[in-house]
N, C-alpha and C positions, 0 to 999 in steps of 0.2 A: 532399524533395518535387519538386524540379525534375527529378530521375531518373524519379520515378513519372510525372509528367505527360508526359515524352518518351517513357516506355516505353507508356504508354497511347495516344499519338498514333500510335505505330509499329504497335501492335495494331489500332488503328482502321482503318489502310491495308490491312491484310491482304487483306481481300475485294476492294479494288480492284485490287490486285496479282495476283489471279487464285490466291489460296491453295487448296490442295485441300479439298474439302468435309470430308473426315475430319479434317484438322487443325483446321479451325473448330469441329467437333464437339467434339473433344478440348479445345480451349482454352475453349469455352464451360463445360464441366465444371470446368476449372481455375479460371474466374471465379467460379463458385458456391462450390467449395470453398475459394477465396481468402477470400472474405467469412466463411464458416464459421471458418476457421483464424484470421483476424483477432479474431473475437470470443472465441475461446479464449485468444488472446494478450493480451486486455484483462484476462483473469482471472489467467493465469499470469505474463506478463512484467511487468504494470504494477500488479497488486494482491497478487500471491504467493499465489494461490489455485489450487492444483492440483487439477483436476477430471477424473475418469474417467467422469463421466456427461453431458458436453456434448451428446452425440448425442440425449439425450432431447428438447432443445428444437430441434434440427434435424427430428427425428421428428415432434413435436407440430406445428411448422409445415407439414410436408409433408402430414400426415394431415388437418389441419384445412383446408388449402387444396384437398386432394383431395375430401374430403367435401363442402365448399362448392360445388366445381365440379360435382360429380355430383348433388347433391341440391337445389341452390339455383341458382345462376347461374355459368356458366363465365367471367364477366367478370374480367379481371385486377385491375381496380379493386376488385373484392370478395374474390376468392379470396386473394391474396397479403397485403393488410391482415388478413384473418382469420386467416390462418396466423401472421402476426407477432405479432398481439394475443394469441392463444391461447398461442404460445410465451412471451410476456412474462408473461402471467398465471401460467403454470406456473412459470416463473423466480421470480416473487414469492413464489409458495407454497413452492416448494422451499427457495429461499435463505433465507426466513425462519427455517428450522429449520437449515440447513447453516452460515450465517455464525456461528452461535454456538459453533461448534468451529473448529479449525485442524488443520493438519498432516494426519497420517494419517487422522485421524477425519473431517475434512472430505472427504478423497479417498473414504473408504469410503461416507460418507452420500450423496455424488452418485453414486457407482457404484450403491448400494441403490436410489435414487429412479429412476434409468435403467432398472434391471432391472424395477422395478414398472411404468414405462411400457411396457417391452417385453412384459410378461406381459399387460397390458391390450390391447395391440395384437393379440397373439397369440390371446387367448382371446375377445375382444369381436367375434365373427365378424360379426353382423348390421350392425354399424357399420364395422368396419375391414377386413372381409374375412377375417379370421383369418390363418393362415399363408400364404395366397395373396396377401394385402394388396389393394390397390385398383390396378386396371389400367384402361386406356382412359379416362383422366381427359381431359375435353375440353380442347381447346387454348384458353388464355386469349384472350378477345377484347377488343380495344381499338379505338376509333374511328380508321380509316385506318391502323391498325397490325396486320399479320398476324404474330404470333409462332409460327404455325406454319411460316413460312419460316425456314430454318436461319442465312441471313445476318442478318436482321432481329433473331432471337433472339441472334446472336453480339453485335450492336452493342448490344442492349438489356442483355444481362447485363454487357458491358464497362462500359457506363455505370453499371450498378448497383454494379459493383466500385469504380469511381472514386468515386462518391458516397459510398459506405460508407467508403472509406479516407479521404476528406476529412472526413467527420463524426467518426470515430474519432481521427483526428490531431488535430482541433480539441480533442476532449474531452481527451486525453491531455496537450495543451500548455495547458490551462485550469487555473485553481485547483484544480477538481475532480480533475483528472488528477494534479496534484502531490501532492494530498492522498492519492490512491490510492497513488502511489509511496512516500510517507511510510508508509503502512501496510504496504507490502511491506517496507520496509528496517528498520522497528522500531515494531511495533504498540503495545507496552506504553509507548513513549515518547510516541507519538500520543495515547494515552489521558490521559497525565499532562500533556499540553499542552490538554486540554480537547475532544478530539475523541472523538464517540461513533462508534468504529471499525466496529461492527457495521453501523450504518446506511450508511456510506460503502461496506462490502463488499457489503451488499444492493444499493445502487445499481449497483455494477459488475456483479453478477450478474444484475440484471435487464436492463441494457443489453446485456450479452454474450448473454443469453437472446434478446432481441429480434432481434438481427443473426442469431444462429444460426437463428431461426425464419423471419425474412425470406429466408435463403439457402435453407432446407429448401423453403419455400413455392415458390419460383422453380423450384427442381430438380424438384419433384414436379409441379407444375401446368403449366410450360412446357417443361422440358428431358427428363426421363425419362417424363412423362406416366403415372407410376405410383409406389406407394410401398409397401413391405412391412415385416415387423417387423425385418428385417436393418437398416433404416435407423435403428433406436434402440437396436440390440444393443450391448454394450460394445466390441466390435471397431471399430465405427465412431468410438466416442470415442478409441479408441487410435490409429486411422489419422489423425485430425485432429491429435491430439497429436504423433505423428510429424512431420506437416507443419510444425507450429511450430517443433519442435526443429531439424529439418533446415534451416529458413529462417533461424532467428535469434529466440530469445525477447526479447520487450521491445522489438521493432522495427517491429511493423505491417507494415511492407513485406516482411519476412523470411517471414512465414507465406505470403504469396502466392507467393513464390518457391519456399517448400517445397512448397506444393500442385503448382505446375508440375513441380518435380523429380520428386515421387512419382509423379504420374499419367502424365506423359510417359515417365519411364523405365520404369514398370510396362507401358505400352502397347508400348513399344520392345522391352523384354526378353522379354515373353511372345510377341512375334511372331517371334522369332529361332529358326530351325530347330535343333533338337536339344537346346535349353536352355531352350525356352519354357515347358515345364512345371516348371521349376525356379525360376521368376522370385521365388517367395517367399524362397527361399534367397539369391539374388543380391541382392535388396532388403534382406534382413537384414544381409548383410556390408556393404552401402553405409551402412546406418544405423549400424551398429556402428563404421564407420571415422570418421563424423562425430562420434559420441559421443566417441570416443577422441582425435582429433586436431583436430577443429575444433568445440569445444563452443559457440562462438559462432554455429554455423550457417554457411550459405552467405554471408550478409550480411558476417560478420566477415571473411570471406575477400575478398569484393568490395570492402567498404568498412571497411578496418581502422582508420580514423581514429577518435578518441575521439567517441562519439555524444552526448556532454554538451551541455548546452544553456546555456553559459555566454555572457553578453554582454559585448562588449569596452568598454561604457561605465561599468563599474563604478569604476575609478580616477578617471574624470572625475566621475562623480557624487558620489564622496567628496570630490574637491578642490572642487566647488562647494558642498558642504555647510559651513555654520560649524563649525569646529573647536572643540569644547568639552571642558572638563576633566571636568565631572561626567557622571554617567550619563544616558542619554536619559530624557525625561518618560515616565511611565506613562500611556498613553493611556486605560486603562479604569477608573482609580482614582478615585472620588469619595468625597466624605463624610468621616466621621470614621474614624480608624485603628480596624483590627478588634482582637479579642481571641481568643486560642486558649485553649479550656479543655476538657481531656480528663480524665475521672475515672473511677478504677476498672477500668482496661484490664488485661485478662487474655488471655493467649494460650498455647496449649500446642501441642506437636508430638509426638503421641503421648503418652508418658508424661513428655516433658521440658516443664516449665513454664518458658516463656521470659520471660514478663511476668506479674506477680502484683499486681494491684491498683494499678497505676501511674496516678498523678494528677499532672497537670502543667498549668500555667497561664503564658500568654505575655502580658505586659501590652501595651497599644497602643504601636507604635513601638519595643518593647523588642528588644535583641539578647540572645538567651537560649542560652547553650551548654548541651548536654547531653553529659557526658563519662562515661567509665567504662571499664573493662577491656575488652578483646576478649571477644565472647561474652557481653556484659552485656545484649543485647537492644535496643541503640540503633536500629539500622536495622529491626528488627521493629516497633518503636514508630512509627518514620516511616511504615512500610507501613500500619500501622492508621490513622494519622492521614490518610494520603493516599488511603486507600479500597482498597487492595490486599487487606487482610485485615479480617474481622469487621465489616462495614459494610453497611447496607442501601443506602448512597449508593455508587454506582459510582465509579471514579477520575475519570471524565471530569466527572461532576457535581460532584464536590468542587473539582476545578479551576476550573470554571465560577463556583463560589461564591467563588473567590479563594485557593485553596491551590496553591502551586507547589513544585517540588521539583527536586533534582538527586540523583544516586544514588551509592552507595559505589563502584561500578564505573561508569566513565563510560558513558553511554548517549545515542548521538547517532546521526544517520543516516549511516552510513559511505559509502554509495554516492552521497551528494550532496556539493555543495559547502558550505563553511562559510557562504556567503551564503544559500543554498538552505535550510539548516537554520534560520537565524534567520526567514527569510521564512514558513516553516511556521507558527511561532509567531504571527507578526504576522497572517497571514491568517485563522486562526481568531478572533482577537482582534477584527479589523476586519470580522468577518462576511461575507468574501467566499470563504471555502475551498469552497463548494458550488457556485460559478459555473461551469456546464459548458461554455461556449462563448467567452468572452472570454479572450484570450491571457494566460497568467499574467505574462509579462514586460511587459505594457502597464500594470501598476499601478507607476506611477513612484514615487508616494510610499512605497508599501510597500518598494520596492527602496532608496530613499534613506534610509528609517529603518532597514532592515536594516544598510545601510553604518554607519550612525551607531552601533548596537550593537557592531558589530565593532570600529569605531574605539575605542569606550571600553574594550572589554576588551582591546585591544591586538593584533587580528588582521585589521586592515583590508588589509593588504599580502598576507593570505592568503585574501581573500574567494572567489576562484575555485578554491582548491585543495580537491580532493576530501578529506573528513574522513580516509579511510583513510592518506592521506598526511601528515597532521598528527602532530607528536609528541604524546606522551602529555600532557604539560603543556598543549599548545595545545588538544587535545581537552577537557581539564578546564575551561580558560578559555571554550571555546565553550559547553560545557554550561550555565555559569553565565549567559552571554549570552542563550542561548534560553530559560531559565528566567525571566529578567528580561523578555525580550520578551513573554512570555505575560501580563504584567501581573497579577502575584498581589498579594494583600494580606497574605497569610502565605507567606514563602518559607522552605522547609526545605532546608538545605544539608547534604548528607551528605559530609563530610570533603572540603571544597572546595580544600583546599591538598595533599592526599595526592599524592605523586609529583612535586610542583613542586620546582624547584630553590630554593636560598635567595632569588635574586633574583625568581624568579617568584611565591614566597610573599609577599614584601615588596609586589610590585605587586598582588596578589590583595587582600591585606589592605587596601591603601589604597582599592581599588575598593569593597570591601565597606563600609568605614568611610563612604565618600561616597554610600552609598545613602540616599534620604531617609526620614526617621522616619515616613512615611505607612505604610511596610511594616514589618511586624514580621519579625524573622529567628529561626529555631530552627536552631541549628548543631550538628551532630556533628563533633567535631575531636579529635585526638589530639596535634596540637602545641600544648603548654601556653603558648608564647609567644603564639601567635595567639588562644587562648581568653582569656587575660588581657589581651590588648591591645583585643580587640573586644567582649567580653562585658560586659553591664550586670548580669546574673544567671547564675549557674551551678547546675545540677542535676547530680547525680552518680547514675548508674544502676549498680546492682550486683547480680548474681543476679537480675535482674528486678524490682527494687525500688528506689525512689527512696531513697538513702542519705542525702543532704543536698541542701539547695537553699538559696541565698541569694547575698549579694553576693560578689564574687571573693574579697576579703580574708577574708572569713568562712570560706568553703569551703576556702581554701588552708591555713587554721589547723586545721581539723576534724581530730581524731586519726582517726576512723573513716574519712575520705577517704583519709588518709595510709597507714592499714593496708590499705585495700583496693587501693591502687595499689603501695606498697612492702613491705608485710609488717608483721608485729606488731614486729619489732625496731625498725626505723625509727620506728614509731610510739610505741614505749616510750622511746626515747632523746631525743625532740623536747620 
C-alpha cells in the first residue's frame, strides 16, 4: 500500500515537472484502464471467476454516460454516476444467471452476454449511433473544475484510480474479501461451512461491474468523448484480461502495472519505424514470455516476497489464551441435543444402485459409527445427508441447520494458512462474513478463538503455515478443527483417522472422545480399533443396504457382518 501511495504522489508531480502533454494523455488512459483491470482482478484473482465478457460493463457505463451527456445534461455529477449505476444494474442481471455456473460454463456465459450487449449497441442505431457509435460527447461540467483541460483531467483520473484502489483494497482485506478468497480456494468446502457461495459470487460480480462501469463512464465522457461498439466487443475483454495477467493476478496493484505496460509498450512499439505495423506480433511475444517465465506477472518480479497476510501476534495471542485440555466451546449451540433421522434413502448412478432404501437414526449425543466394505455407499450416504445429492435443501442451508462434515479426501483451503481456515468457519458462525470494509484482522476475538481451536487439535505451532505445506495428517486434523469451529449439532466425520500415524490416530481418538455430548457424531471409519473405542452404536452398510445395526458387541458377533467383511469361510467357522 505504501508503494502505491508513493507511486501516486510521484505521478501527481509529473505536470509540475513539465511532463509532455502526450505522456499525460497516455497516462490518463492508463489510469482509466487500471480501474477497469482492477475490477476484473476482483473476479479472477480473488473470487476465481474468469470472465470473457467484462467489457460489457465498461461499455454499458460508457454508453449510459454518453447518452446522458448528449440527451440530458453533460454535468459529470450526473453522467458518471448514471454510467456506473447502469453498469451495476447490468452486472446484477447478468451475474444472477452466470454465478449459478462455474469454470468454462461461466466463461462462455459471460462472453455470450457481452456479445448480446455488442449486438444491441451495433443495431440500436437511434440510441447508440449504431456502427458509428456516439461522438462529440459534451465535456463533463463541474463547478470550478474544467475536465476539458488535459492537466485537470489527468489529476482527476489519477485521484479516481487511487480512490478505487483504496476501496477495492479495503474490500479484499475485509471479511467479505476473505470470504471471496475462500470461494476461490474451495467453493464446495465453503458451502459445507454454511456459506451461500452464489450470493457472494454475485456480490463480487456486481462490485466488479460497478467499477468497470465507473471507468467506462469516465473514459467516454471525459477522456475519449466518444464510444463505439468496439468498446464492448470481446476483444476489449481480452485486452483487459491480458493487463491483469501481465501485472499479476490477485494483487490489485498488478493490473494497474499491467495496464501501464500494455498501453505504454503498444504506443512505443507502434511508433518505431519499420516495425510499428507489426506491434501486435511483438506484443504477443512479450505476453507469451510472461505466461511462460513469469506467471505471477510483473508484480512477482518486482515484489517476489510472499504476499500472504499473516500477523505476527499469533503466538502471543495463543500464549495469552488460557490453555485448556478440552475442546473449545460451541458458540452457536443452544437447547436440547438434536436427532438425525433419515429414511428410505435411494441413490442411483446410471444403472448402478448405490443406496437402496437406507434408513438410519442417530440419537441425541450419540457416537454412531457407519462401517462397511469399500464401495458400500457410505460416503454417498454422507453426501445425501449433507445436501450434496437428492435434496431440496442445498448444502449451505443444511449446514446452517446444524449439520457439519469432513470429507473422505481432505478438503481445506490450501492457499490459506491453518489459522485463516478456522477463521473462515468462525466468521460465518459469528455473522460477520459479509462485512465489506472493516479489516478482517481487526476481529481480535475471532482470531483468538481460531487459535484456541488450533491449540485443541494440536496445530497451534502451525497457525501461520499455508495448508499446502502441512503434512497429510496435519491437514486431516485441521479439517476436523474447521468442521468443529462451524458449530455443528450433528457432525459427519468421513474417515477422520485415515492416513494418520498410530500416534496421531490415538491423539485424534482422544480429541473426539472429549467432544461434548451436546453434539451427535456420525462416523465413517475403517479402523476397527477406533470404531469400537468410540462408537455407542454401529450400523453396517453393505451393497447399499443396512446389514446390521446395534451396540458394538452385538454387531461384532453378527455372522452376516463377519461374512460381509471376511467371507463365508470365516463366518462359518466362528
